[in-house]
NUPA-894614 format. One line per 3 residues: number of its first residue (from 1); for each residue x, y, z of C-alpha. Coordinates in nm, 4 decimals, always signed. Example, Ala and Ser with C-alpha at 12.3 -4.5 7.8 and 13.67 -1.06 7.14 Angstrom:
1) +1.2300:-0.4500:+0.7800 ~ +1.3670:-0.1060:+0.7140 .
END
This chain:
1) +5.3617:+7.0379:+10.2292 ~ +5.5774:+7.3120:+10.3805 ~ +5.6881:+7.0773:+10.6583 .
4) +5.7909:+6.8154:+10.4018 ~ +5.9842:+7.0777:+10.2008 ~ +6.1654:+7.2024:+10.5120 .
7) +6.2504:+6.8446:+10.6078 ~ +6.3887:+6.7712:+10.2593 ~ +6.6056:+7.0835:+10.2645 .
10) +6.7330:+6.9945:+10.6110 ~ +6.8023:+6.6373:+10.4988 ~ +6.9936:+6.7436:+10.1869 .
13) +7.2024:+7.0025:+10.3697 ~ +7.2783:+6.7642:+10.6527 ~ +7.3531:+6.4815:+10.4097 .
16) +7.6006:+6.6962:+10.2148 ~ +7.7695:+6.8072:+10.5355 ~ +7.8009:+6.4499:+10.6637 .
19) +7.9319:+6.3387:+10.3243 ~ +8.1942:+6.6154:+10.3283 ~ +8.2900:+6.5143:+10.6797 .
22) +8.3202:+6.1504:+10.5707 ~ +8.5537:+6.2483:+10.2851 ~ +8.7858:+6.4503:+10.5066 .
25) +9.1549:+6.3632:+10.4951 ~ +9.3041:+6.2820:+10.8339 ~ +9.6037:+6.5072:+10.8958 .
28) +9.8545:+6.4707:+11.1779 ~ +9.9255:+6.7998:+11.3541 ~ +10.2998:+6.8654:+11.3260 .
31) +10.3299:+7.1919:+11.5187 ~ +10.5945:+7.4576:+11.4524 ~ +10.9319:+7.4315:+11.2830 .
34) +11.2209:+7.6403:+11.1540 ~ +11.3205:+7.6307:+10.7871 ~ +11.6710:+7.5399:+10.6725 .
37) +11.7577:+7.8922:+10.5470 ~ +11.6715:+8.0691:+10.8719 ~ +11.9542:+8.2685:+11.0324 .
40) +12.0612:+8.1786:+11.3846 ~ +11.9796:+8.3682:+11.7053 ~ +11.6439:+8.4968:+11.5887 .
43) +11.3723:+8.6452:+11.8067 ~ +11.1522:+8.3534:+11.7036 ~ +11.4076:+8.1131:+11.8522 .
46) +11.3831:+8.2971:+12.1834 ~ +11.0044:+8.2735:+12.1734 ~ +11.0237:+7.9040:+12.0879 .
49) +11.2273:+7.8446:+12.4030 ~ +10.9077:+7.9324:+12.5907 ~ +10.5644:+7.7789:+12.5347 .
52) +10.4327:+8.0927:+12.3607 ~ +10.4443:+7.9705:+11.9987 ~ +10.3531:+7.6071:+12.0622 .
55) +10.0569:+7.6837:+12.2880 ~ +9.9122:+7.9579:+12.0678 ~ +9.9647:+7.7616:+11.7461 .
58) +9.7889:+7.4568:+11.8891 ~ +9.5005:+7.6725:+12.0109 ~ +9.4743:+7.8382:+11.6683 .
61) +9.4863:+7.5002:+11.4929 ~ +9.1859:+7.3811:+11.6922 ~ +8.9866:+7.6739:+11.5499 .
64) +9.0348:+7.5564:+11.1893 ~ +8.7121:+7.4504:+11.0219 ~ +8.7837:+7.2832:+10.6903 .
67) +8.5648:+7.0240:+10.5164 ~ +8.8536:+6.8788:+10.3141 ~ +9.0634:+6.7704:+10.6130 .
70) +9.0587:+6.7278:+10.9873 ~ +9.3566:+6.7746:+11.2152 ~ +9.4450:+6.4985:+11.4588 .
73) +9.6197:+6.5967:+11.7801 ~ +9.5996:+6.2753:+11.9837 ~ +9.9171:+6.0626:+11.9300 .
76) +9.7197:+5.7411:+11.9785 ~ +9.4702:+5.8383:+11.7084 ~ +9.7529:+5.9452:+11.4750 .
79) +9.9302:+5.6109:+11.5223 ~ +9.6059:+5.4259:+11.4577 ~ +9.5493:+5.6086:+11.1280 .
82) +9.9145:+5.5587:+11.0373 ~ +9.8823:+5.1847:+11.0925 ~ +9.5661:+5.1629:+10.8833 .
85) +9.7039:+5.3664:+10.5893 ~ +10.0759:+5.4169:+10.6384 ~ +10.1521:+5.5150:+10.2786 .
88) +9.9087:+5.8068:+10.2877 ~ +9.9873:+5.9572:+10.6290 ~ +9.9994:+6.3345:+10.5847 .
91) +10.1481:+6.5752:+10.8388 ~ +10.0848:+6.9499:+10.8538 ~ +10.3166:+7.2014:+11.0158 .
94) +10.3909:+7.5720:+11.0184 ~ +10.7505:+7.6497:+10.9207 ~ +10.9247:+7.9835:+10.9619 .
97) +11.1266:+8.0456:+10.6453 ~ +11.2736:+8.3809:+10.7358 ~ +11.2865:+8.6488:+11.0041 .
100) +11.4506:+8.9714:+10.8936 ~ +11.4982:+9.3270:+11.0178 ~ +11.5796:+9.6137:+10.7848 .
103) +11.7070:+9.9144:+10.9812 ~ +11.7331:+10.2651:+10.8401 ~ +11.7502:+10.6166:+10.9777 .
106) +11.6904:+10.9637:+10.8460 ~ +11.7978:+11.3075:+10.9620 ~ +11.6021:+11.6300:+10.9621 .
109) +11.7388:+11.9828:+10.9563 ~ +11.6403:+12.0380:+11.3230 ~ +11.8705:+11.8289:+11.3666 .
112) +11.6900:+11.5160:+11.4713 ~ +11.7596:+11.1530:+11.3891 ~ +11.4672:+10.9123:+11.3444 .
115) +11.5043:+10.5350:+11.3184 ~ +11.2862:+10.3015:+11.1132 ~ +11.2790:+9.9229:+11.1272 .
118) +11.0908:+9.6970:+10.8859 ~ +11.0315:+9.3491:+11.0262 ~ +10.9360:+9.0532:+10.8050 .
121) +10.8256:+8.7073:+10.9151 ~ +10.7949:+8.4624:+10.6244 ~ +10.6151:+8.1293:+10.6707 .
124) +10.5037:+7.8189:+10.4879 ~ +10.2170:+7.5960:+10.5872 ~ +10.3463:+7.2572:+10.4758 .
127) +10.1565:+6.9339:+10.4131 ~ +10.3850:+6.6374:+10.3526 ~ +10.3620:+6.2613:+10.3271 .
130) +10.5533:+6.1206:+10.6241 ~ +10.5838:+5.7763:+10.4638 ~ +10.8166:+5.8901:+10.1867 .
133) +10.8849:+6.2528:+10.2930 ~ +10.7358:+6.4072:+9.9803 ~ +10.5574:+6.7383:+9.9527 .
136) +10.1787:+6.7378:+9.9225 ~ +10.1061:+7.1118:+9.9378 ~ +10.2637:+7.4314:+10.0660 .
139) +10.0995:+7.7678:+10.1366 ~ +10.3398:+8.0610:+10.1830 ~ +10.2509:+8.3838:+10.3613 .
142) +10.4284:+8.6714:+10.5334 ~ +10.3596:+8.9249:+10.8051 ~ +10.5187:+9.2705:+10.8074 .
145) +10.5561:+9.5383:+11.0734 ~ +10.7227:+9.8805:+11.0806 ~ +10.8595:+10.0556:+11.3873 .
148) +10.9512:+10.4265:+11.4032 ~ +11.1485:+10.5470:+11.7054 ~ +11.3896:+10.8119:+11.8318 .
151) +11.6592:+10.5507:+11.8986 ~ +11.7702:+10.2205:+11.7391 ~ +11.5291:+9.9361:+11.8099 .
154) +11.6289:+9.7457:+12.1245 ~ +11.6284:+9.3686:+12.1723 ~ +11.3520:+9.4126:+12.4287 .
157) +11.1333:+9.6003:+12.1809 ~ +11.2096:+9.3449:+11.9090 ~ +11.0840:+9.0684:+12.1365 .
160) +10.7704:+9.2645:+12.2187 ~ +10.6919:+9.3521:+11.8551 ~ +10.7615:+9.0056:+11.7158 .
163) +10.5414:+8.8540:+11.9875 ~ +10.2565:+9.0791:+11.8731 ~ +10.3272:+8.9868:+11.5114 .
166) +10.2845:+8.6191:+11.5955 ~ +9.9276:+8.6926:+11.7017 ~ +9.8698:+8.8141:+11.3455 .
169) +10.0487:+8.5037:+11.2174 ~ +9.8085:+8.2705:+11.3964 ~ +9.5061:+8.4627:+11.2665 .
172) +9.6359:+8.4507:+10.9095 ~ +9.7193:+8.0813:+10.9489 ~ +9.3609:+7.9978:+11.0478 .
175) +9.2152:+8.2212:+10.7760 ~ +9.4213:+8.0522:+10.5019 ~ +9.3464:+7.7002:+10.6215 .
178) +8.9738:+7.7613:+10.6588 ~ +8.9416:+7.8157:+10.2837 ~ +9.2121:+7.5903:+10.1347 .
181) +9.0885:+7.2666:+9.9734 ~ +9.3400:+6.9904:+10.0382 ~ +9.3908:+6.6841:+9.8185 .
184) +9.6041:+6.3784:+9.8863 ~ +9.7674:+6.4212:+9.5466 ~ +9.7860:+6.6998:+9.2890 .
187) +9.8113:+6.6274:+8.9190 ~ +9.9535:+6.9689:+8.8291 ~ +10.1654:+7.2181:+9.0204 .
190) +10.2952:+7.5707:+8.9755 ~ +10.6016:+7.7408:+9.1187 ~ +10.8664:+8.0078:+9.0625 .
193) +11.1454:+7.8695:+8.8459 ~ +11.3741:+8.1652:+8.7706 ~ +11.4356:+8.5063:+8.9265 .
196) +11.6574:+8.7617:+8.7573 ~ +11.7508:+9.1053:+8.8898 ~ +11.8549:+9.3369:+8.6054 .
199) +12.1611:+9.5642:+8.6559 ~ +11.9392:+9.8744:+8.6524 ~ +11.7342:+9.7324:+8.9412 .
202) +12.0399:+9.6014:+9.1242 ~ +12.1999:+9.9471:+9.1210 ~ +11.9199:+10.0797:+9.3430 .
205) +11.9322:+9.7986:+9.5993 ~ +12.1414:+9.8938:+9.9073 ~ +12.4728:+9.7121:+9.9511 .
208) +12.3599:+9.5654:+10.2838 ~ +12.0643:+9.4032:+10.1051 ~ +12.2724:+9.2838:+9.8080 .
211) +12.4922:+9.0856:+10.0477 ~ +12.1972:+8.8696:+10.1526 ~ +12.2609:+8.5209:+10.0103 .
214) +11.8865:+8.4584:+10.0075 ~ +11.7845:+8.7844:+9.8373 ~ +11.6191:+8.6032:+9.5462 .
217) +11.4390:+8.3723:+9.7884 ~ +11.2951:+8.6775:+9.9617 ~ +11.1733:+8.8269:+9.6357 .
220) +11.0211:+8.4867:+9.5577 ~ +10.8421:+8.4882:+9.8944 ~ +10.6958:+8.8324:+9.8251 .
223) +10.5488:+8.7042:+9.4977 ~ +10.4429:+8.3479:+9.5779 ~ +10.2751:+8.4462:+9.9065 .
226) +10.0555:+8.6921:+9.7120 ~ +9.9723:+8.4397:+9.4389 ~ +9.8935:+8.1656:+9.6896 .
229) +9.6767:+8.3807:+9.9163 ~ +9.4810:+8.5597:+9.6426 ~ +9.4228:+8.2450:+9.4367 .
232) +9.3951:+7.9791:+9.7085 ~ +9.6586:+7.7645:+9.5408 ~ +9.9582:+7.5655:+9.6604 .
235) +10.2968:+7.6899:+9.5337 ~ +10.6072:+7.4736:+9.4905 ~ +10.8879:+7.6453:+9.6879 .
238) +11.1444:+7.8442:+9.4929 ~ +11.4988:+7.7107:+9.4850 ~ +11.7831:+7.9136:+9.3378 .
241) +11.9344:+7.5805:+9.2366 ~ +11.6636:+7.3453:+9.1102 ~ +11.8984:+7.0473:+9.1535 .
244) +11.8383:+7.0893:+9.5273 ~ +11.4700:+6.9980:+9.5419 ~ +11.4256:+6.9599:+9.9151 .
247) +11.3059:+7.1584:+10.2143 ~ +11.4727:+7.0881:+10.5464 ~ +11.3109:+7.1455:+10.8841 .
250) +11.2648:+6.9921:+11.2278 ~ +10.9788:+6.7501:+11.2956 ~ +10.9473:+6.5404:+11.6144 .
253) +11.2957:+6.6589:+11.7222 ~ +11.4540:+6.5267:+11.4037 ~ +11.5847:+6.6994:+11.0913 .
256) +11.3602:+6.6058:+10.7999 ~ +11.4184:+6.6667:+10.4309 ~ +11.1062:+6.6846:+10.2174 .
259) +11.1401:+6.6156:+9.8480 ~ +10.9298:+6.8380:+9.6279 ~ +10.8482:+6.7973:+9.2595 .
262) +10.9451:+7.0171:+8.9695 ~ +10.6442:+7.2380:+8.8853 ~ +10.4368:+7.1648:+8.5752 .
265) +10.3974:+7.5398:+8.5250 ~ +10.6986:+7.7675:+8.5682 ~ +10.6894:+8.1297:+8.6799 .
268) +10.9821:+8.3454:+8.5652 ~ +11.0274:+8.6826:+8.7338 ~ +11.2622:+8.9436:+8.5880 .
271) +11.2914:+9.2492:+8.8129 ~ +11.3713:+9.5216:+8.5593 ~ +11.4098:+9.8474:+8.7483 .
274) +11.3153:+10.0771:+9.0336 ~ +11.2467:+10.4444:+8.9650 ~ +11.1861:+10.7551:+9.1744 .
277) +11.0824:+11.0992:+9.0603 ~ +10.9561:+11.4127:+9.2281 ~ +10.6308:+11.5872:+9.1433 .
280) +10.7649:+11.9427:+9.1413 ~ +10.4229:+12.0879:+9.0607 ~ +10.2563:+11.9299:+9.3620 .
283) +10.4163:+12.0486:+9.6840 ~ +10.2948:+12.1596:+10.0222 ~ +10.4596:+12.3941:+10.2675 .
286) +10.6184:+12.1074:+10.4578 ~ +10.6176:+11.8064:+10.2201 ~ +10.7372:+11.7071:+9.8760 .
289) +10.5565:+11.4480:+9.6658 ~ +10.7632:+11.1604:+9.5276 ~ +10.6621:+10.8667:+9.3118 .
292) +10.8311:+10.5307:+9.3698 ~ +10.7899:+10.2699:+9.1017 ~ +10.8986:+9.9180:+9.0166 .
295) +10.8848:+9.7226:+8.6918 ~ +10.9084:+9.3505:+8.6217 ~ +10.8556:+9.1017:+8.3447 .
298) +10.6153:+8.8310:+8.4577 ~ +10.6031:+8.5066:+8.2643 ~ +10.4169:+8.1806:+8.3218 .
301) +10.4684:+7.8863:+8.0887 ~ +10.4489:+7.5082:+8.0619 ~ +10.7993:+7.3779:+7.9848 .
304) +10.6836:+7.0342:+7.8699 ~ +10.4802:+7.1806:+7.5829 ~ +10.6576:+7.5192:+7.5523 .
307) +10.3171:+7.6816:+7.5908 ~ +10.3336:+8.0403:+7.7196 ~ +10.0410:+8.1396:+7.9412 .
310) +10.1398:+8.5010:+8.0010 ~ +10.4504:+8.7064:+7.9240 ~ +10.4308:+9.0778:+7.9981 .
313) +10.6228:+9.3772:+8.1274 ~ +10.4310:+9.5348:+8.4172 ~ +10.4841:+9.8306:+8.6469 .
316) +10.3383:+9.9903:+8.9581 ~ +10.3888:+10.3364:+9.1096 ~ +10.3111:+10.4502:+9.4642 .
319) +10.2907:+10.8068:+9.5933 ~ +10.4922:+10.9092:+9.8986 ~ +10.4764:+11.2365:+10.0933 .
322) +10.8237:+11.3194:+10.2262 ~ +10.8996:+11.6059:+10.4665 ~ +11.1165:+11.8709:+10.3036 .
325) +11.3520:+11.8915:+10.5989 ~ +11.4820:+11.5337:+10.5531 ~ +11.8489:+11.5478:+10.4573 .
328) +11.9425:+11.1902:+10.3586 ~ +11.6547:+11.0644:+10.1448 ~ +11.8619:+10.8083:+9.9522 .
331) +11.9653:+10.6259:+10.2689 ~ +11.6202:+10.4942:+10.3556 ~ +11.4098:+10.4977:+10.0382 .
334) +11.4700:+10.1273:+9.9616 ~ +11.1642:+10.0698:+10.1824 ~ +10.9515:+10.2697:+9.9361 .
337) +11.0878:+10.0819:+9.6354 ~ +11.0149:+9.7531:+9.8090 ~ +10.6616:+9.8680:+9.8915 .
340) +10.6011:+9.9466:+9.5244 ~ +10.7293:+9.6007:+9.4269 ~ +10.4996:+9.4315:+9.6785 .
343) +10.2094:+9.6410:+9.5509 ~ +10.2930:+9.5289:+9.1965 ~ +10.3009:+9.1614:+9.3007 .
346) +9.9641:+9.2041:+9.4681 ~ +9.8216:+9.3709:+9.1573 ~ +9.9455:+9.0866:+8.9382 .
349) +9.8090:+8.8193:+9.1720 ~ +9.4551:+8.9612:+9.1971 ~ +9.4002:+8.9969:+8.8206 .
352) +9.2885:+8.6335:+8.8051 ~ +9.0042:+8.7161:+9.0457 ~ +8.8958:+9.0520:+8.9073 .
355) +9.0528:+9.2044:+8.5994 ~ +9.1510:+9.5690:+8.6251 ~ +9.1290:+9.6625:+8.2574 .
358) +9.2452:+10.0191:+8.3144 ~ +9.5582:+9.9103:+8.5023 ~ +9.6385:+9.6423:+8.2444 .
361) +9.6070:+9.8979:+7.9643 ~ +9.8218:+10.1628:+8.1364 ~ +10.0758:+9.9484:+8.3238 .
364) +10.1533:+9.6509:+8.1011 ~ +10.3480:+9.6115:+7.7778 ~ +10.3282:+9.2939:+7.5714 .
367) +10.2862:+9.1688:+7.2176 ~ +10.0167:+8.9424:+7.3588 ~ +9.6611:+9.0050:+7.4769 .
370) +9.7313:+9.0464:+7.8503 ~ +9.3645:+9.0425:+7.9551 ~ +9.3128:+8.7158:+7.7717 .
373) +9.6356:+8.5796:+7.9218 ~ +9.5220:+8.6538:+8.2773 ~ +9.2009:+8.4621:+8.2081 .
376) +9.4096:+8.1685:+8.0885 ~ +9.6290:+8.1998:+8.3984 ~ +9.3153:+8.1707:+8.6098 .
379) +9.2476:+7.8385:+8.4386 ~ +9.6012:+7.7274:+8.5236 ~ +9.5482:+7.8070:+8.8918 .
382) +9.2231:+7.6099:+8.8813 ~ +9.4074:+7.3101:+8.7356 ~ +9.6666:+7.3289:+9.0133 .
385) +9.4101:+7.3371:+9.2950 .
END
């Protein structure tokens, strides 16, 4: 009897696995690409001139184990599938949306000057239909690194650090794709529609950052990468001008424009303010304690029905120990404000997995039931999967 039971369990498990394998979507491996908004002369461009990115990305792609799709690398096999079902040929690629360096420095009384560089690499894993160049799914994510040094960061060090960051990129890429469930078509989609930066928040942002034409896109990347990763959901890319509903990148040595749909659920982000205050009752001999906070209004709604899913003011505060001998605090504290904003986005994005009732009570303000709204938002993410 035990032998029969073991056999049945083995048969059922094996049958389900084979069935999942049989239902896999064939995906053509598209490699690496640069997005249309990427600045020129990046470190990533230098790396792409070697085989570093292509070889490591291909090796990472072969480690992906996903029951919803299988990657095809052989051109002959890809052409065969394309011939058999041309209208449903899907290509997957990794696109670099942005590479940015934010350089600051601070001076101590000694005197001594210390340099800090924040490095951001922003990516999208893109699935698109190559028959009509339409978007199927996109999974944004970003990798961050910080370098502290006694002199400004050199081009040699940038190359070294970014190369190491790409190792993290490939690991994150595999991790995301191992758990994402791909479909040929999605009935419902979600994406960031509007981003507003209130004057009070804008007054804190450094002039060098304000000049960035893609500032709102970067804020959008901070938010949608958190939502996508923590909820395993595809996000329609943000466009400052929704009349331009395309992503442009290079595929098979050609410039390709992918058309993407208007989301069924809109996300509106209103960045209200950044605040900093000192805890004068909590000091050490060498450090002062500062609190850096950010506040936003986060809204998700369905424009077709005017149904609001969630609409709430939310805030997040982080603690920062700062040496007392630093002379020019204001010149580099944008990093701390940005960290608080990222922490807030993360907090918002994980509420649909595990509600933090205490945080919601203390850090949100709304006429609505925010806990109930987050539960409804979870249902929205499920509908968009």
